[in-house]
C-alpha positions in Angstrom: 81.9 104.7 96.0 81.5 102.0 93.3 79.2 103.2 90.5 78.4 100.3 88.2 78.0 100.6 84.5 74.8 98.5 84.6 72.8 96.7 87.2 71.3 93.3 86.5 68.6 92.5 89.1 66.0 89.9 90.0 62.5 91.5 90.3 62.0 90.0 93.8 64.7 92.1 95.4 62.1 94.9 95.7 60.5 92.8 98.4 63.4 93.2 100.7 64.6 96.3 102.6 68.1 96.2 101.2 66.8 95.6 97.7 64.8 98.8 97.9 67.7 100.7 99.3 70.0 99.6 96.5 67.5 100.3 93.8 67.1 103.8 95.2 70.9 104.3 95.7 71.5 103.4 92.0 68.4 104.9 90.6 70.3 106.6 87.8 72.2 103.5 86.7 70.8 101.6 83.7 69.1 98.4 84.9 68.3 95.1 83.3 65.8 92.7 84.9 66.9 89.0 85.0 65.3 85.7 85.9 68.2 84.3 87.8 71.5 85.8 89.0 73.2 82.4 88.4 72.4 82.4 84.7 72.7 85.7 82.8 73.1 84.6 79.2 74.3 87.9 78.0 77.2 87.8 80.4 78.1 84.1 79.9 78.4 84.7 76.1 80.9 87.6 76.4 84.5 86.9 75.3 87.3 86.5 77.8 88.8 89.9 76.8 85.6 91.6 78.2 86.2 90.3 81.7 87.5 93.6 83.1 84.4 95.4 81.7 82.1 92.7 83.2 83.6 93.5 86.6 82.1 97.0 86.3 78.6 95.7 86.4 76.6 94.8 89.5 74.2 91.9 89.9 71.6 91.9 92.7 69.5 88.9 93.6 68.2 86.5 96.2 70.5 83.9 97.6 68.8 80.5 97.3 71.5 78.3 98.6 72.1 78.3 102.4 74.1 75.1 102.9 76.8 75.3 105.6 80.0 73.5 104.7 82.2 72.1 107.5 85.6 73.6 107.7 88.5 72.7 109.9 91.0 75.5 109.5 89.9 78.9 110.9 86.2 78.2 111.3 83.7 75.4 111.9 81.6 76.3 108.9 81.9 78.1 105.5 78.6 80.0 105.2 77.0 81.4 102.0 76.4 85.1 102.9 75.6 88.4 101.4 77.8 88.6 98.3 79.8 86.5 95.9 82.6 87.8 93.6 84.4 91.1 93.8 85.1 94.3 91.8 88.8 93.7 92.1 90.7 91.5 89.6 93.3 89.3 91.3 94.8 87.2 88.6 94.6 84.0 90.7 91.0 84.5 92.1 89.7 81.1 93.0 86.2 82.1 92.2 87.2 82.1 88.5 87.7 78.4 88.8 84.0 78.0 89.8 82.3 80.9 87.9 84.7 81.5 85.0 84.0 85.0 83.6 81.0 85.3 85.9 83.2 86.0 89.0 81.8 89.5 89.1 80.2 91.1 92.2 76.7 89.7 93.1 74.8 91.1 96.1 72.1 89.1 97.9 69.4 91.1 99.6 67.9 88.4 101.9 70.4 89.0 104.6 67.9 88.5 107.4 67.4 84.9 106.4 71.1 84.2 106.2 72.0 85.7 109.5 69.0 84.2 111.2 70.2 80.7 110.3 73.7 81.5 111.6 72.4 82.8 114.9 70.1 79.8 115.4 72.9 77.3 114.6 75.2 79.2 116.9 72.8 79.2 119.8 71.8 75.6 119.5 75.3 74.3 119.6 76.8 72.8 122.7 80.0 74.8 122.1 80.9 78.1 120.6 81.1 77.9 116.8 83.0 80.1 114.3 81.3 80.9 111.0 83.3 82.0 107.9 81.1 84.5 106.1 83.5 85.9 103.6 84.8 82.9 101.7 83.1 83.9 98.4 83.6 87.7 98.5 85.3 90.5 100.4 82.9 91.9 103.0 85.0 95.1 103.6 84.6 96.0 100.0 81.0 95.0 99.9 80.2 97.1 103.0 81.1 100.2 101.0 78.1 99.5 98.8 75.6 97.9 101.2 76.6 98.6 104.8 75.9 94.9 105.3 78.9 94.4 107.5 77.8 97.1 109.9 74.3 95.6 109.9 75.7 92.1 110.5 77.9 93.1 113.4 75.1 95.0 115.1 72.7 92.2 114.7 75.1 89.4 115.8 76.7 91.0 118.8 74.0 89.9 121.3 74.0 86.2 120.4 74.6 83.9 123.3 77.7 82.5 121.7 79.6 82.1 118.5 82.0 84.1 116.2 82.0 85.5 112.7 85.1 85.7 110.6 86.1 86.9 107.2 89.3 87.8 105.2 89.9 91.0 103.3 92.4 92.7 101.0 90.9 96.1 101.6 91.4 98.9 104.1 88.0 100.7 104.2 87.3 99.7 107.9 86.4 103.1 109.4 82.7 102.4 109.5 83.0 99.3 111.7 85.6 100.8 114.1 83.0 102.5 116.5 80.8 99.4 116.7 80.2 97.4 119.9 81.1 94.1 118.4 81.6 92.4 121.8 84.7 90.5 120.6 82.6 88.3 118.4 84.2 89.3 115.0 87.5 87.9 113.7 89.0 89.8 110.8 91.9 88.4 108.8 93.8 90.8 106.5 95.5 89.2 103.5 99.0 90.4 102.6 101.6 89.8 100.0 104.8 91.6 98.9 104.0 95.0 97.4 105.3 93.8 94.0 102.7 91.0 93.9 99.9 93.3 95.1 100.8 95.8 92.3 101.3 93.2 89.5 98.7 90.6 90.4 96.0 91.9 92.8 94.5 94.6 90.6 92.1 96.9 92.3 92.9 96.0 95.9 94.4 98.1 98.7 98.1 98.8 98.9 100.2 96.9 101.6 100.6 100.0 103.8 96.9 100.6 103.8 96.2 97.0 104.8 98.7 97.2 107.6 97.2 100.5 108.8 93.7 98.9 108.7 94.7 95.9 110.9 96.3 98.3 113.4 93.1 100.3 113.6 91.0 97.2 113.9 93.0 95.9 116.8 92.7 99.3 118.5 89.0 99.0 118.1 89.1 95.6 119.9 88.6 93.2 117.0 90.3 89.9 117.0 92.8 90.0 114.1 94.9 87.6 112.0 97.1 87.8 108.9 96.8 85.7 105.8 100.0 85.5 103.8 98.1 84.4 100.8 98.4 83.3 98.2 102.1 82.7 98.3 103.4 82.9 94.8 106.8 81.5 94.1 108.1 84.1 91.7 111.8 84.7 91.1 113.6 85.5 94.3 110.5 84.7 96.3 112.5 84.1 99.5 114.0 87.6 99.5 110.6 89.2 98.8 108.7 87.3 101.4 111.4 87.7 104.0 111.3 91.5 103.3 107.5 91.3 103.8 107.9 89.5 107.1 110.4 92.1 108.3 108.2 94.9 107.2 105.2 93.4 109.1 107.4 93.2 112.2 108.3 96.8 111.9 104.9 98.2 111.0 102.4 96.2 113.0 101.5 97.7 116.4 102.6 96.0 119.6 99.0 95.5 120.4 98.5 93.6 117.2 101.6 91.5 117.6 100.5 90.5 121.1 97.6 88.3 119.9 98.1 88.0 116.1 97.8 84.7 114.3 98.9 83.6 110.9 97.5 81.6 108.0 99.8 80.7 105.0 98.2 79.5 101.7 100.2 78.6 98.6 98.6 79.6 95.3 96.4 77.3 93.2 96.0 78.2 89.6 94.0 76.8 86.7 93.7 76.5 82.9 90.6 78.8 83.1 92.8 81.5 84.7 95.3 81.2 82.0 92.8 81.6 79.2 91.0 84.5 80.7 94.1 86.4 81.8 95.8 86.0 78.4 93.0 87.8 76.7 91.7 90.1 79.5 95.2 91.2 80.8 97.6 90.5 77.9 100.4 92.5 79.5 100.2 90.9 82.9 102.7 88.4 84.2 102.0 84.7 83.7 101.4 83.0 87.0 101.7 79.4 85.6 105.2 77.9 85.9 105.4 74.4 84.5 108.7 73.9 86.2 107.2 74.5 89.6 103.6 73.3 89.2 101.8 70.1 88.7 98.2 69.1 87.8 95.8 68.4 90.6 92.7 67.5 88.4 89.9 69.5 86.8 92.3 71.8 85.0 93.9 73.1 88.2 97.5 73.3 89.2 99.4 73.7 92.4 103.1 73.8 93.4 105.0 70.5 93.4 105.5 68.8 96.8 109.2 69.7 97.1 108.4 73.4 96.4 105.6 73.4 99.0 107.8 71.7 101.6 110.6 74.3 101.0 108.0 77.0 101.3 106.6 75.6 104.5 110.0 75.3 106.0 110.8 79.0 105.0 107.7 80.4 106.6 107.9 78.4 109.8 111.5 79.4 110.3 111.0 83.1 109.5 107.7 83.7 111.1 109.0 81.8 114.1 112.0 84.1 114.2 110.2 87.5 113.8 106.9 86.5 115.5 108.0 83.9 118.1 104.9 84.4 120.2 102.3 84.2 117.5 100.6 81.0 116.3 100.6 79.7 112.7 97.2 78.2 112.4 98.1 76.3 109.2 100.2 76.3 106.1 98.7 74.7 103.0 
């Protein structure tokens, strides 16, 4: 169980059931009352080298923004939900682009308001909608602290229509396996070669654990997909990703492979990542490669078009070879 060094909390969380539960759960942890979870001056002023230590704190507040953003990949809407940030430290984490050093774990206790809006939107629609509820965090990880995922599944299952989906890099799925989810939950497990997980995705589950989790989820009747993401074009990347694809073919259960779908996402990096990682993780590998990357504005970089085209060709050919009956939703 995650035991934070300190908890920063908005006073109003005590008006919510989950807020009371968390205050009781962490009653022995030092606490600091804050006005706004979005603006903690003490945290903003910390140096980059303190980023790993900042990740050991927990922020609890009320989510004020409930705007749904249209999405045309795996869902109809990206939905702000019960958490933002993470306790892990992936060197490429896209939240760092938005929050800089403040990409730590924030929990939001007004879950009833958030799920109620999703359910009302789903039931008013003329067609069945899919809501991405994990774009800003990892709900499998969060669930180990809040049980929010269990609560969400149990309170969404009886809606007239609609689906919820989220990605994860973690394997702690046992608490949701017995639930009667009624096929309304789509869980996408993110994978990468073990070397990348070990050197880049600090604090996440090992590849074997993730594969075991997706097999268990499918046995429990969940709809499942695999994210090969983010693809990082390190030295000998073709050998490493081909080895990954072959390993997935060998280790995923026949039941998973019968209905599995894929998403492939190439890494985006940024100047902010570079500065934080240089100071916070001085011995880590540098993910910026000026020979392969080009600027895309706002201090962000992505792989050059010819590299991306080569990558897309590689994944279409090899996923098509080893998983001929499985759909690739997109490669971006």
